[in-house]
C-alpha positions as CSV (number, residue, x, y, z in Angstrom):
1,M,0.1,-0.1,0.2
2,P,1.2,3.8,-0.4
3,P,2.4,5.2,2.6
4,R,-0.9,7.4,4.2
5,N,-1.8,10.7,2.3
6,Q,0.3,10.1,-0.6
7,R,-1.1,10.2,-4.1
8,R,-1.6,7.2,-5.8
9,L,-0.1,7.7,-9.6
10,P,-2.9,7.3,-12.3
11,E,-2.0,4.0,-14.0
12,V,-0.7,4.6,-18.0
13,V,-2.6,2.4,-20.6
14,V,0.1,1.9,-22.9
15,R,-1.2,0.5,-26.4
16,P,0.3,-1.7,-28.6
17,E,1.0,0.6,-32.2
18,I,-1.5,-1.5,-34.5
19,I,0.3,-2.4,-37.5
20,S,-0.7,-4.6,-40.2
21,F,0.9,-6.5,-43.4
22,S,-2.4,-8.3,-45.0
23,G,-5.7,-7.3,-45.9
24,H,-4.9,-6.9,-49.3
25,E,-5.2,-10.2,-50.6
26,T,-2.2,-9.5,-52.9
27,F,-4.9,-7.7,-54.9
28,V,-3.5,-4.2,-55.7
29,F,-6.7,-1.9,-56.0
30,R,-8.4,-1.4,-59.8
31,Y,-9.7,1.3,-61.8
32,G,-13.6,1.5,-60.4
33,W,-12.9,0.3,-56.8
34,M,-13.3,3.1,-54.8
35,K,-16.5,4.0,-56.3
36,K,-17.6,0.5,-56.0
37,A,-17.0,1.0,-52.1
38,V,-18.9,4.3,-51.7
39,D,-21.6,3.4,-54.1
40,A,-22.7,0.1,-52.4
41,T,-22.3,1.2,-49.2
42,Q,-24.1,5.2,-49.5
43,G,-27.5,6.8,-49.0
44,E,-30.5,5.0,-48.7
45,N,-30.3,2.7,-50.9
46,G,-26.7,1.4,-49.8
47,N,-25.8,-1.3,-47.5
48,S,-23.4,-0.8,-45.1
49,R,-22.7,-4.2,-44.1
50,I,-22.4,-5.5,-47.6
51,F,-18.7,-6.9,-46.8
52,T,-19.8,-9.1,-44.9
53,E,-23.1,-10.3,-46.4
54,D,-23.3,-13.5,-48.6
55,N,-24.5,-11.8,-51.6
56,A,-21.4,-9.4,-52.3
57,I,-20.1,-11.6,-54.4
58,A,-23.3,-11.4,-57.0
59,D,-23.1,-7.2,-56.3
60,F,-19.4,-6.6,-56.6
61,G,-19.0,-8.7,-59.5
62,V,-15.6,-9.8,-58.2
63,G,-14.7,-13.7,-56.2
64,R,-15.0,-13.1,-51.9
65,N,-10.8,-12.8,-52.0
66,M,-11.7,-9.3,-54.2
67,V,-14.5,-7.9,-52.3
68,R,-12.2,-8.5,-49.1
69,S,-9.5,-6.4,-51.1
70,I,-12.5,-3.6,-52.1
71,R,-12.8,-3.3,-48.5
72,H,-9.5,-2.9,-47.4
73,W,-8.7,-0.9,-49.9
74,G,-11.5,1.6,-49.5
75,L,-10.6,2.1,-45.9
76,A,-6.6,2.4,-46.6
77,T,-7.8,5.4,-48.9
78,G,-10.0,7.1,-46.3
79,V,-13.4,6.8,-48.7
80,I,-15.1,4.4,-46.6
81,E,-14.8,3.9,-42.8
82,E,-16.3,1.8,-40.1
83,E,-18.9,2.3,-37.9
84,L,-18.4,2.7,-34.3
85,G,-19.7,-0.4,-32.2
86,S,-19.6,-2.6,-35.3
87,R,-16.6,-4.0,-34.9
88,G,-16.2,-3.7,-38.8
89,S,-18.5,-5.3,-39.8
90,A,-20.6,-1.6,-41.1
91,V,-18.8,0.9,-43.2
92,H,-20.1,4.1,-45.3
93,P,-18.3,6.7,-47.3
94,T,-16.6,9.1,-45.6
95,E,-16.7,13.1,-46.2
96,L,-13.5,12.2,-49.0
97,G,-15.4,9.1,-50.4
98,N,-18.6,11.5,-51.1
99,L,-16.7,14.5,-52.4
100,I,-15.1,12.4,-54.9
101,F,-17.0,9.1,-55.5
102,G,-20.4,9.8,-54.1
103,F,-23.6,11.0,-56.2
104,G,-22.4,13.5,-58.4
105,G,-18.5,13.0,-57.3
106,Q,-15.9,15.3,-58.7
107,D,-14.0,12.5,-59.6
108,Q,-15.5,9.1,-60.0
109,F,-13.3,7.8,-62.8
110,L,-9.7,8.8,-61.9
111,E,-9.4,11.6,-64.9
112,D,-7.7,13.5,-62.5
113,P,-4.1,12.8,-61.4
114,N,-4.6,14.8,-58.4
115,T,-7.1,12.1,-57.0
116,L,-4.1,9.5,-57.0
117,W,-2.2,11.9,-55.2
118,V,-4.6,12.1,-52.2
119,L,-5.3,8.6,-52.9
120,H,-1.7,8.1,-52.3
121,W,-1.7,10.3,-49.7
122,R,-4.2,8.5,-47.5
123,I,-2.7,5.2,-48.0
124,I,0.9,6.5,-47.0
125,T,-0.5,7.9,-43.8
126,N,-2.4,4.8,-42.5
127,P,0.2,3.1,-41.0
128,Q,-2.6,0.5,-39.7
129,R,-3.8,-1.1,-43.0
130,C,-0.4,0.3,-44.8
131,T,2.5,0.0,-42.7
132,T,5.2,-1.8,-45.4
133,W,3.8,1.5,-47.4
134,Q,4.6,4.3,-44.8
135,W,8.2,2.5,-43.9
136,A,9.3,1.9,-47.2
137,F,8.5,6.2,-47.9
138,N,9.9,6.6,-44.6
139,S,12.9,4.5,-44.1
140,I,14.6,3.5,-47.3
141,P,17.9,5.1,-46.8
142,S,19.2,5.8,-50.5
143,N,15.6,4.9,-52.4
144,E,16.7,2.6,-54.4
145,F,15.6,-1.1,-52.8
146,T,15.4,-4.8,-54.0
147,S,12.4,-6.5,-52.2
148,D,14.6,-8.6,-50.3
149,Q,16.3,-5.3,-48.4
150,L,12.5,-4.3,-47.5
151,V,11.4,-7.3,-46.1
152,R,14.8,-7.5,-44.3
153,L,14.0,-3.5,-43.1
154,I,10.7,-4.0,-42.5
155,Q,11.9,-7.2,-40.1
156,E,14.4,-5.0,-38.1
157,E,11.9,-2.0,-37.5
158,I,9.2,-4.9,-36.4
159,G,12.0,-5.9,-33.5
160,R,12.7,-2.2,-32.9
161,R,9.2,-2.4,-31.5
162,N,9.1,-5.3,-29.7
163,A,6.1,-6.5,-32.0
164,K,5.4,-10.0,-33.5
165,V,7.0,-10.7,-36.7
166,P,4.9,-12.0,-39.4
167,S,6.2,-14.9,-41.6
168,S,9.0,-14.4,-44.5
169,N,5.8,-15.2,-46.6
170,T,3.4,-12.9,-45.5
171,L,6.0,-9.9,-45.5
172,K,6.8,-10.8,-48.7
173,R,3.5,-10.8,-50.2
174,D,3.2,-7.4,-48.6
175,V,6.4,-5.8,-50.1
176,E,5.0,-7.7,-53.4
177,V,1.3,-5.5,-53.4
178,F,3.8,-2.5,-52.2
179,I,5.9,-3.1,-55.2
180,R,3.4,-3.3,-57.8
181,T,1.1,-0.3,-56.1
182,Y,3.4,1.9,-58.0
183,T,5.5,-0.2,-60.8
184,P,3.7,-1.4,-63.7
185,A,2.7,-5.4,-63.8
186,R,5.2,-7.6,-65.5
187,T,3.3,-10.0,-67.9
188,T,4.3,-13.7,-68.5
189,K,2.9,-16.5,-70.4
190,G,-0.2,-17.7,-69.2
191,A,-0.6,-15.0,-66.0
192,V,-4.7,-14.7,-65.1
193,I,-5.4,-11.5,-66.8
194,E,-6.7,-9.9,-63.0
195,D,-2.8,-10.4,-62.0
196,S,-1.4,-8.1,-64.8
197,L,-4.0,-5.2,-64.1
198,D,-2.0,-1.7,-63.3
199,C,-2.6,-0.1,-60.5
200,P,-4.1,3.6,-60.9
201,L,-1.3,4.2,-58.6
202,V,1.2,3.6,-60.9
203,E,1.1,6.8,-63.1
204,L,2.2,8.6,-60.1
205,Q,5.5,7.3,-61.9
206,L,7.0,7.6,-57.9
207,I,9.1,4.1,-58.3
208,E,10.9,2.8,-61.1
209,E,12.7,-0.7,-61.8
210,L,15.8,0.1,-62.8
211,A,17.9,-1.6,-65.5
212,D,18.8,-4.0,-63.2
213,P,16.2,-6.3,-62.8
214,G,14.6,-6.2,-59.5
215,V,16.0,-2.8,-58.3
216,F,13.7,-0.5,-57.5
217,Q,13.7,2.9,-57.1
218,I,11.3,5.7,-55.3
219,K,11.7,8.9,-57.6
220,R,12.3,12.3,-55.7
221,G,11.4,16.0,-57.9
222,P,9.2,18.4,-58.3
223,K,5.7,16.2,-59.6
224,S,4.3,18.4,-61.7
225,S,0.9,17.0,-61.8
226,L,0.4,17.7,-57.9
227,S,-1.6,20.6,-57.6
228,D,-0.4,23.7,-54.9
229,L,-4.1,22.9,-53.6
230,V,-3.5,18.8,-53.1
231,F,0.0,19.9,-51.6
232,V,-1.8,22.2,-48.7
233,Y,-4.6,19.6,-48.2
234,A,-1.8,17.1,-47.4
235,L,0.6,20.0,-45.5
236,V,-3.1,20.9,-43.4
237,D,-3.3,17.3,-42.8
238,F,-0.1,16.5,-41.3
239,W,-0.5,19.7,-39.5
240,D,-3.6,19.0,-37.6
241,R,-2.3,15.6,-37.2
242,T,1.3,16.3,-35.8
243,S,1.0,20.1,-34.1
244,P,-2.4,21.4,-34.4
245,Q,-2.3,23.6,-31.4
246,Q,1.1,25.6,-33.4
247,E,0.6,28.8,-35.2
248,T,3.7,27.4,-37.0
249,I,5.6,24.8,-38.2
250,A,9.4,24.2,-39.3
251,F,10.5,23.7,-43.0
252,T,12.6,20.7,-41.4
253,D,9.5,19.3,-40.3
254,I,7.6,19.7,-43.5
255,A,10.4,18.2,-45.1
256,Y,12.1,15.3,-43.0
257,G,8.8,14.5,-41.2
258,K,7.5,11.7,-40.4
259,N,4.6,11.3,-43.3
260,S,5.4,14.9,-44.0
261,P,4.3,16.0,-47.3
262,A,7.8,16.2,-48.8
263,I,8.6,12.6,-47.6
264,A,5.1,11.1,-49.2
265,F,5.6,13.4,-52.2
266,K,9.3,12.5,-52.7
267,L,9.5,16.6,-53.1
268,D,13.4,17.2,-53.3
269,E,14.1,20.3,-50.8
270,N,14.2,23.0,-54.2
271,S,10.9,21.7,-55.1
272,L,8.9,22.4,-51.5
273,A,10.5,25.8,-51.1
274,E,8.7,26.8,-54.3
275,R,5.7,25.7,-53.0
276,L,5.5,26.9,-49.8
277,E,6.7,30.2,-51.7
278,R,3.2,30.4,-53.2
279,L,1.2,29.8,-49.9
280,E,0.1,32.6,-49.6
281,S,-1.4,33.4,-52.6
282,V,-2.7,29.4,-53.2
283,T,-4.4,29.8,-49.9
284,A,-5.6,33.6,-50.1
285,G,-3.3,34.7,-47.2
286,D,-4.6,31.6,-44.9
287,L,-0.7,30.1,-44.8
288,L,2.6,32.0,-45.1
289,Y,5.9,30.7,-45.9
290,T,9.0,33.1,-44.2
291,E,12.8,32.9,-44.1
292,T,13.4,35.0,-40.7
293,A,17.2,34.8,-39.8
294,G,17.9,31.8,-41.0
295,L,14.7,30.3,-39.8
296,K,12.4,28.6,-42.5
297,Q,8.8,28.3,-41.5
298,V,4.9,28.4,-42.0
299,Y,2.8,30.7,-40.2
300,R,-1.1,29.5,-40.2
301,K,-2.6,32.9,-40.1
302,R,-6.6,31.6,-40.5
303,S,-7.4,28.0,-40.2
304,Q,-9.6,26.0,-42.5
305,P,-10.2,22.5,-42.6
306,K,-7.8,20.5,-45.1
307,M,-11.1,19.1,-47.1
308,E,-11.5,23.4,-47.9
309,Y,-8.7,23.3,-50.1
310,L,-9.2,20.1,-51.4
311,K,-12.8,21.6,-52.5
312,A,-10.8,24.0,-53.8
313,H,-8.6,22.5,-56.2
314,Y,-12.0,20.5,-57.9
315,D,-14.1,23.2,-58.1
316,I,-11.0,25.3,-60.0
317,G,-11.3,22.3,-62.2
318,A,-14.8,22.3,-63.2
319,A,-14.6,26.1,-64.3
320,V,-12.2,25.1,-66.2
321,A,-13.9,22.5,-67.4
322,I,-16.8,24.4,-68.0
323,G,-15.1,27.5,-69.5
324,A,-13.2,25.0,-72.0
């Protein structure tokens, strides 16, 4: 017993970090999958429990493993989410899912490359479902790797966290799906056509296979297809998750912080600085980048929800389309 008048310290419950190396059933996501996930669970005609019902195979027109994969990727990209108290049996579209893929959605057929950047961002910042994706973009030392090297890196990281180590085969399959998320599928004689369909994120050209077969490189550079408003959406999301009460955020945090925009999008320092210099104009004064006495940082002069910047991006695209 503690001495009289001595306060008992509150018990601290340490919850282990959730990491995952499965769920995708070895499928990358395909064009149309996100819309299928949102459509099936949206509105009065939607069924929040569709993924757990026997008729899901017929409703989605794919096999049972692929149904589970559609659910996984819908949750991984944040276009659907599990309903509280349902223990995962019920899901519904998120604000993001409704904006892009819902009834009258802004980019239901993935015609805007910025939608792909948004989906990539959501995956990289979702370690609970896409641990390999996050660790690869944050931890590969030289941006070059082989699948075996990435498996070893993951095993070492799991060891540092004292977490349960999955089997080597599980990690190898997960790494293979990670690579196929960003690189064109190799077609081999006799291959099943479903296994040779590319993931939409291949269009981002974030990873390429080098001349030496089996060696891959995560490509760093300016990313011309990434709009400034989608970059701001990611920046505000990162800011809100890491230091929501702070009025400033340092350049180094944006450039090198875990799950930062520059890490996720693989922007080099010069490209990042150019984007930050445009912040005041792009955000109508909400955010301002300054360099004073060698201190580089962004000021948040007005706080806006991240989704407002994403909506603004699509509104501009719609206005341009109408003008054309």
